[in-house]
C-alpha positions as CSV (number, residue, x, y, z in Angstrom):
1,X,0.0,0.0,0.0
2,X,3.0,2.3,-0.2
3,X,3.0,4.9,-2.9
4,X,6.5,6.1,-2.0
5,X,9.7,4.0,-2.3
6,X,10.8,4.9,1.2
7,X,11.9,2.2,3.6
8,X,9.2,1.9,6.2
9,X,10.2,0.8,9.7
10,X,8.4,-1.6,12.1
11,X,9.4,-3.8,15.0
12,X,8.0,-7.1,16.1
13,X,7.6,-6.8,19.9
14,X,5.7,-10.1,20.2
15,X,6.7,-12.1,23.3
16,X,9.8,-10.0,24.1
17,X,9.1,-10.8,27.7
18,X,9.5,-14.5,26.9
19,X,11.4,-16.8,24.5
20,X,14.6,-16.7,26.6
21,X,14.7,-12.9,26.2
22,X,13.6,-12.1,29.7
23,X,17.0,-13.2,31.1
24,X,19.1,-11.2,28.6
25,X,21.6,-8.9,30.0
26,X,19.9,-5.5,30.5
27,X,16.4,-6.8,29.8
28,X,13.5,-5.5,32.0
29,X,16.0,-3.7,34.4
30,X,14.0,-1.2,36.4
31,X,10.6,-2.3,35.1
32,X,7.8,-4.2,36.7
33,X,7.5,-7.4,34.7
34,X,4.8,-7.1,32.1
35,X,3.9,-3.6,33.4
36,X,2.8,-0.7,31.1
37,X,5.9,1.5,31.8
38,X,8.1,-0.9,29.8
39,X,5.8,-0.9,26.7
40,X,5.3,2.9,26.9
41,X,9.0,3.4,26.8
42,X,9.4,1.2,23.8
43,X,6.7,3.2,22.0
44,X,8.5,6.4,22.9
45,X,11.8,5.0,21.5
46,X,9.9,3.9,18.3
47,X,8.4,7.4,17.9
48,X,11.9,9.0,18.2
49,X,13.0,6.7,15.3
50,X,9.9,7.7,13.2
51,X,9.0,4.0,13.1
52,X,5.6,3.4,11.5
53,X,4.4,0.4,13.5
54,X,4.9,-1.8,16.6
55,X,3.6,-5.3,16.1
56,X,2.1,-7.8,18.6
57,X,1.8,-11.4,17.4
58,X,-0.3,-13.8,19.5
59,X,-1.5,-17.3,20.0
60,X,-3.8,-18.0,23.0
61,X,-2.2,-21.1,24.3
62,X,0.5,-22.6,26.5
63,X,2.9,-24.6,24.3
64,X,2.9,-28.3,25.0
65,X,4.7,-29.7,22.0
66,X,8.3,-30.0,23.1
67,X,8.6,-32.8,25.6
68,X,4.9,-33.6,25.4
69,X,3.8,-31.1,28.1
70,X,4.2,-27.5,29.2
71,X,7.1,-28.0,31.5
72,X,9.8,-26.5,29.2
73,X,7.6,-23.6,28.1
74,X,6.8,-22.6,31.7
75,X,10.3,-23.3,33.2
76,X,12.2,-21.4,30.5
77,X,9.6,-18.8,29.7
78,X,9.0,-19.8,26.1
79,X,5.8,-18.1,24.7
80,X,4.5,-18.1,28.2
81,X,2.8,-16.1,29.8
82,X,0.7,-14.6,27.0
83,X,-1.4,-11.7,28.1
84,X,-3.9,-10.1,25.8
85,X,-2.0,-7.0,24.5
86,X,-5.1,-5.1,23.5
87,X,-5.3,-3.0,26.7
88,X,-1.6,-2.0,26.2
89,X,-2.1,-0.3,22.8
90,X,-4.1,2.8,24.1
91,X,-1.5,3.4,26.7
92,X,1.3,3.2,24.2
93,X,-0.6,5.4,21.7
94,X,-1.0,8.2,24.2
95,X,2.7,8.5,24.8
96,X,4.0,8.0,21.3
97,X,2.6,10.2,18.5
98,X,2.9,8.8,15.1
99,X,3.5,5.2,15.9
100,X,1.0,2.6,14.7
101,X,0.1,-0.7,16.3
102,X,-0.5,-4.1,14.7
103,X,-2.6,-6.4,16.9
104,X,-3.2,-10.1,16.2
105,X,-6.8,-11.5,16.3
106,X,-7.7,-14.9,14.9
107,X,-10.3,-15.4,12.1
108,X,-10.7,-19.0,13.3
109,X,-11.8,-18.3,16.9
110,X,-13.3,-14.8,16.8
111,X,-16.6,-13.6,15.2
112,X,-16.2,-11.0,12.4
113,X,-18.7,-8.7,14.1
114,X,-16.5,-8.6,17.2
115,X,-13.3,-8.1,15.3
116,X,-14.8,-5.2,13.2
117,X,-16.2,-3.5,16.3
118,X,-13.0,-4.0,18.3
119,X,-10.6,-2.6,15.7
120,X,-12.9,0.3,14.7
121,X,-13.1,1.2,18.4
122,X,-9.3,0.9,18.8
123,X,-8.8,3.0,15.7
124,X,-10.7,5.9,17.4
125,X,-8.8,5.5,20.7
126,X,-5.5,5.7,18.8
127,X,-6.4,8.4,16.4
128,X,-6.3,6.1,13.4
129,X,-3.2,4.1,14.2
130,X,-4.5,0.6,14.4
131,X,-3.8,-2.5,12.2
132,X,-5.4,-5.9,12.4
133,X,-3.0,-8.9,11.9
134,X,-5.5,-11.5,10.6
135,X,-4.3,-15.0,11.4
136,X,-5.9,-18.4,11.0
137,X,-4.3,-19.9,14.1
138,X,-2.4,-23.1,13.6
139,X,-1.7,-24.4,17.1
140,X,-3.3,-27.5,18.7
141,X,-3.5,-26.2,22.2
142,X,-5.0,-22.9,21.1
143,X,-7.8,-24.9,19.4
144,X,-8.3,-26.8,22.6
145,X,-8.6,-23.6,24.6
146,X,-11.3,-22.4,22.3
147,X,-13.2,-25.7,22.7
148,X,-12.1,-27.6,19.7
149,X,-11.3,-31.3,20.0
150,X,-8.8,-31.0,17.2
151,X,-7.2,-28.2,15.2
152,X,-9.3,-27.0,12.2
153,X,-7.8,-28.3,8.9
154,X,-5.9,-25.6,7.0
155,X,-8.2,-25.6,4.0
156,X,-11.2,-25.0,6.3
157,X,-9.3,-22.3,8.3
158,X,-8.6,-20.4,5.1
159,X,-12.1,-20.8,3.7
160,X,-13.4,-19.4,7.0
161,X,-10.8,-16.6,6.9
162,X,-11.8,-15.5,3.4
163,X,-15.5,-15.1,4.4
164,X,-14.4,-13.5,7.8
165,X,-12.3,-10.8,6.2
166,X,-14.9,-10.0,3.6
167,X,-17.5,-9.6,6.4
168,X,-15.2,-7.4,8.5
169,X,-14.5,-5.1,5.5
170,X,-18.2,-4.9,4.7
171,X,-19.0,-4.0,8.3
172,X,-16.4,-1.3,8.3
173,X,-18.0,0.1,5.1
174,X,-21.5,-0.1,6.5
175,X,-21.1,3.4,8.0
176,X,-20.1,5.9,5.3
177,X,-17.3,8.3,6.0
178,X,-19.6,11.3,6.0
179,X,-22.5,9.7,7.9
180,X,-22.0,11.7,11.1
181,X,-23.8,15.1,10.8
182,X,-24.0,16.3,14.4
183,X,-26.4,19.1,13.5
184,X,-27.2,20.5,16.9
185,X,-29.9,23.0,15.7
186,X,-31.6,20.4,13.5
187,X,-31.3,17.7,16.1
188,X,-29.7,15.2,13.6
189,X,-26.7,13.2,14.8
190,X,-26.2,11.0,11.7
191,X,-27.8,10.5,8.3
192,X,-29.7,7.2,8.2
193,X,-29.3,7.0,4.4
194,X,-25.6,6.5,5.0
195,X,-25.9,3.7,7.4
196,X,-26.4,0.3,5.7
197,X,-27.6,-3.1,6.7
198,X,-25.3,-6.0,5.8
199,X,-27.7,-9.0,6.0
200,X,-24.8,-11.4,5.3
201,X,-25.6,-15.1,5.2
202,X,-22.6,-17.3,4.3
203,X,-21.2,-20.7,4.9
204,X,-19.7,-19.8,8.3
205,X,-21.3,-16.5,9.4
206,X,-24.6,-14.8,9.6
207,X,-24.4,-11.0,10.3
208,X,-27.1,-8.4,10.1
209,X,-25.1,-5.2,10.7
210,X,-24.6,-2.3,10.4
211,X,-21.6,-1.8,12.6
212,X,-22.5,0.4,15.5
213,X,-19.3,2.5,15.5
214,X,-18.2,5.9,14.1
215,X,-16.4,5.8,10.7
216,X,-12.7,4.9,11.0
217,X,-10.3,7.9,11.2
218,X,-8.2,6.2,8.5
219,X,-11.0,5.0,6.3
220,X,-10.7,1.6,7.8
221,X,-8.0,-0.1,9.9
222,X,-5.0,-1.5,8.2
223,X,-5.1,-5.3,7.4
224,X,-1.9,-7.2,8.0
225,X,-1.3,-10.8,6.9
226,X,1.7,-13.1,7.5
227,X,0.9,-16.4,5.8
228,X,3.5,-17.8,3.4
229,X,1.7,-21.0,2.3
230,X,-0.2,-20.8,-1.0
231,X,-3.4,-20.2,0.9
232,X,-1.8,-17.5,3.0
233,X,-0.3,-15.7,0.0
234,X,-3.7,-15.8,-1.7
235,X,-5.4,-14.4,1.4
236,X,-2.9,-11.5,1.6
237,X,-3.3,-10.8,-2.1
238,X,-7.1,-10.6,-1.7
239,X,-7.3,-8.5,1.4
240,X,-4.1,-7.2,3.0
241,X,-2.5,-3.8,3.0
242,X,0.7,-5.1,4.5
243,X,2.3,-8.5,4.5
244,X,4.7,-9.5,7.3
245,X,7.3,-11.8,5.6
246,X,10.0,-14.2,6.9
247,X,12.5,-15.0,4.1
248,X,16.2,-16.0,4.4
249,X,17.9,-14.8,1.2
250,X,17.6,-11.9,-1.2
251,X,16.7,-14.4,-3.9
252,X,13.7,-15.6,-1.8
253,X,12.7,-12.0,-1.3
254,X,12.6,-11.3,-5.0
255,X,10.7,-14.6,-5.7
256,X,8.2,-13.8,-3.0
257,X,7.5,-10.3,-4.3
258,X,7.1,-11.7,-7.9
259,X,4.6,-14.4,-6.7
260,X,2.7,-11.8,-4.7
261,X,2.5,-9.4,-7.7
262,X,1.1,-12.2,-9.8
263,X,-1.6,-13.1,-7.3
264,X,-2.5,-9.4,-6.8
265,X,-3.1,-9.2,-10.6
266,X,-5.5,-12.1,-10.4
267,X,-7.5,-10.2,-7.8
268,X,-7.6,-7.0,-9.8
269,X,-5.1,-5.3,-7.4
270,X,-1.9,-3.5,-8.1
271,X,1.6,-4.2,-6.6
272,X,1.5,-0.9,-4.7
273,X,-1.8,-2.0,-3.0
274,X,0.2,-4.5,-0.9
275,X,3.5,-3.6,0.7
276,X,5.9,-6.2,2.4
277,X,7.6,-5.8,5.7
278,X,10.6,-8.1,5.5
279,X,11.6,-9.6,8.8
280,X,15.2,-9.0,9.7
281,X,17.1,-9.5,13.0
282,X,19.5,-6.6,13.7
283,X,22.3,-6.5,16.1
284,X,23.9,-3.0,16.0
285,X,27.1,-1.6,17.6
286,X,29.2,1.5,17.1
287,X,31.9,-0.9,15.9
288,X,31.8,-4.4,14.4
289,X,33.5,-5.7,17.5
290,X,30.9,-4.3,19.8
291,X,28.0,-5.7,17.6
292,X,29.6,-9.1,17.5
293,X,30.1,-9.0,21.3
294,X,26.3,-8.3,21.7
295,X,25.5,-11.1,19.4
296,X,27.8,-13.6,21.3
297,X,26.2,-12.5,24.5
298,X,22.7,-13.2,23.2
299,X,23.7,-16.6,21.8
300,X,25.6,-17.6,25.0
301,X,22.6,-17.0,27.1
302,X,20.4,-19.3,25.2
303,X,19.6,-22.7,26.8
304,X,21.1,-25.7,24.8
305,X,17.7,-26.8,23.6
306,X,16.3,-23.4,22.8
307,X,16.3,-23.9,19.1
308,X,14.6,-27.3,19.3
309,X,11.9,-25.8,21.5
310,X,11.3,-23.1,18.9
311,X,11.2,-25.6,16.1
312,X,8.7,-27.7,18.0
313,X,6.5,-24.6,18.7
314,X,6.5,-23.4,15.1
315,X,6.0,-26.7,13.3
316,X,3.8,-28.7,15.7
317,X,6.1,-31.8,16.2
318,X,8.2,-32.7,19.2
319,X,11.8,-32.3,18.1
320,X,13.0,-33.7,21.4
321,X,12.0,-37.1,20.3
322,X,14.3,-37.1,17.3
323,X,17.8,-38.5,17.1
324,X,20.3,-35.5,16.9
325,X,21.6,-37.1,13.7
326,X,18.2,-36.9,12.0
327,X,18.3,-34.7,8.9
328,X,16.1,-31.7,8.1
329,X,14.8,-33.4,5.0
330,X,13.6,-36.4,7.1
331,X,11.1,-34.2,8.9
332,X,9.5,-32.5,5.9
333,X,6.5,-34.8,5.5
334,X,5.8,-34.9,9.2
335,X,5.7,-31.1,9.3
336,X,3.6,-30.9,6.2
337,X,1.1,-33.3,7.8
338,X,0.7,-31.0,10.8
339,X,-0.5,-28.1,8.6
340,X,1.4,-25.6,10.7
341,X,3.5,-22.8,9.1
342,X,4.4,-24.9,6.1
343,X,5.4,-21.8,4.1
344,X,8.2,-20.9,6.5
345,X,9.3,-24.5,6.7
346,X,9.4,-24.8,2.9
347,X,11.7,-21.7,3.0
348,X,14.0,-23.6,5.4
349,X,14.1,-26.5,2.9
350,X,14.9,-24.2,0.0
351,X,17.6,-22.2,1.8
352,X,19.2,-24.6,4.2
353,X,21.3,-27.7,3.5
354,X,18.6,-30.5,3.5
355,X,21.2,-32.8,5.1
356,X,21.8,-30.6,8.1
357,X,21.4,-32.5,11.3
358,X,18.4,-31.5,13.5
359,X,20.7,-30.9,16.4
360,X,22.7,-28.3,14.4
361,X,19.6,-26.8,12.9
362,X,18.3,-26.2,16.4
363,X,21.4,-24.2,17.3
364,X,21.0,-22.1,14.2
365,X,17.2,-21.7,14.2
366,X,16.8,-18.8,16.6
367,X,19.7,-16.8,15.2
368,X,19.2,-17.5,11.5
369,X,15.5,-18.3,11.1
370,X,15.1,-15.1,9.1
371,X,17.3,-12.5,7.5
372,X,19.9,-11.0,9.9
373,X,22.7,-8.6,10.0
374,X,25.3,-7.8,12.8
375,X,27.5,-4.8,12.6
376,X,27.9,-1.0,12.4
377,X,25.2,1.4,11.4
378,X,26.7,1.7,8.0
379,X,26.9,-2.1,7.5
380,X,23.3,-2.5,8.6
381,X,22.0,0.4,6.4
382,X,23.8,-1.2,3.4
383,X,22.0,-4.5,4.2
384,X,18.6,-3.0,4.7
385,X,19.0,-1.1,1.4
386,X,19.8,-4.4,-0.4
387,X,16.7,-6.1,1.0
388,X,14.5,-3.1,0.2
389,X,15.8,-3.1,-3.4
390,X,15.3,-6.9,-3.7
391,X,11.7,-6.4,-2.5
392,X,11.0,-3.8,-5.2
393,X,11.2,-0.8,-2.8
394,X,7.6,-1.6,-1.8
395,X,7.2,-1.6,1.9
396,X,10.1,-1.9,4.3
397,X,11.4,-4.0,7.2
398,X,10.2,-5.2,10.5
399,X,12.8,-5.8,13.2
400,X,12.7,-9.5,14.3
401,X,12.9,-10.0,18.0
402,X,16.1,-10.7,19.7
403,X,15.7,-7.9,22.1
404,X,17.8,-7.1,25.1
405,X,14.6,-5.2,25.9
406,X,14.4,-2.3,25.4
407,X,18.1,-2.0,24.5
408,X,18.1,-3.6,21.1
409,X,15.4,-1.3,19.7
410,X,17.1,1.7,21.3
411,X,20.4,0.8,19.6
412,X,18.5,0.6,16.3
413,X,16.9,4.0,16.7
414,X,20.0,5.7,18.1
415,X,22.6,4.1,15.8
416,X,21.0,2.9,12.6
417,X,18.0,5.2,12.0
418,X,20.2,8.4,11.7
419,X,22.2,6.6,9.0
420,X,19.1,5.6,7.1
421,X,17.8,9.1,7.3
422,X,21.1,10.6,6.1
423,X,20.8,8.4,3.0
424,X,17.2,9.5,2.4
425,X,15.9,5.9,2.9
426,X,13.5,6.7,5.7
427,X,11.4,9.5,6.9
428,X,12.6,12.2,9.2
429,X,9.1,13.0,10.4
430,X,5.7,11.4,10.2
431,X,3.8,12.0,7.0
432,X,0.4,12.2,8.7
433,X,-1.5,11.3,11.8
434,X,-2.8,7.9,10.8
435,X,-1.0,4.6,10.3
436,X,-2.4,4.5,6.7
437,X,-1.0,7.9,5.9
438,X,2.4,6.9,7.2
439,X,2.6,3.6,5.4
440,X,1.4,5.1,2.1
441,X,3.8,8.1,2.1
């Protein structure tokens, strides 16, 4: 959705209190664990860096894949605890002008009327700085928490998602932008002719409408999608304004963008209708030596089995059961059968040695699951520019989490952003007051 070729900046702050990051040197020092002060300060830092968005991923479950129960997740703090981050967004928005917020809500477990009303309401509270990350939820325990005996099959999750997203968009459109009159003398609050019933009856949902909220400050909230499977790519091409993408090489970035552009054309949309935020893990230092020392510190503090725990969480099979000499290629069909994040696993298969042993892959997974760069601001800016060019200069980057929180994002804003601005790659000030304005311009 970017009309400009500027490099837009976002940060993934999902689970930066968990996933081994809570014990990083400098993390959470001086903050109440999971308190609002921590997140408000991150928002202030992002605002100083003229970052467009902070992103919250979510999955409403306690992982029980690795080891067959939740002991490892709870003991080590891996994707647990998981609070609902919705209440945090208004607090962050109040202290950080310009910054937008991406919040994850499932199309599988939430009704479209609830989603449309929630995000429209959040959009007003934040002054038009809200985005919905629409996910189909591919975790067994999350399905159990919502009352399902088994996880919904991928084809059914995506069929439901297509109808869900269409209904949400139609609900947002059910109140026209100029419907509110507020004519005090005439006693007319809104024009009934500009409020519309929906009367949707579909395979999965029945919704009368209209949406009982004011028109969105930004037309409608931004839609974000992160699926990399064929169904996920098609869903993004149909509905999304922004796609959050994990790729591991520049060649993969170019291939992804080409595939997305082809799908957009099939849905009568243009390439600029959908921008990509390429996930990249950044470790910045004033010198290469300082950056490498920070990287080593991060890696040294990881538990030995951290990568296998992450692999188990992402792909739905217990990697603790496998012989350490088992190869990556030996697990492919098992992962495919689970119907969990197949797109990112396929990326691993394409960009990693298929004969790599699972034990070695586990050690690499956290550090090298996505694009990454370690070094000086100049080195990092060079790499971000290369990625932006490979992606057709259509979107930007989203910082992958490896936070010594909030130190890593502060390093990026204080060290890297000035270099990006000096090169004319990123904004020096916000283009407007809404997330949509800032992502477009």
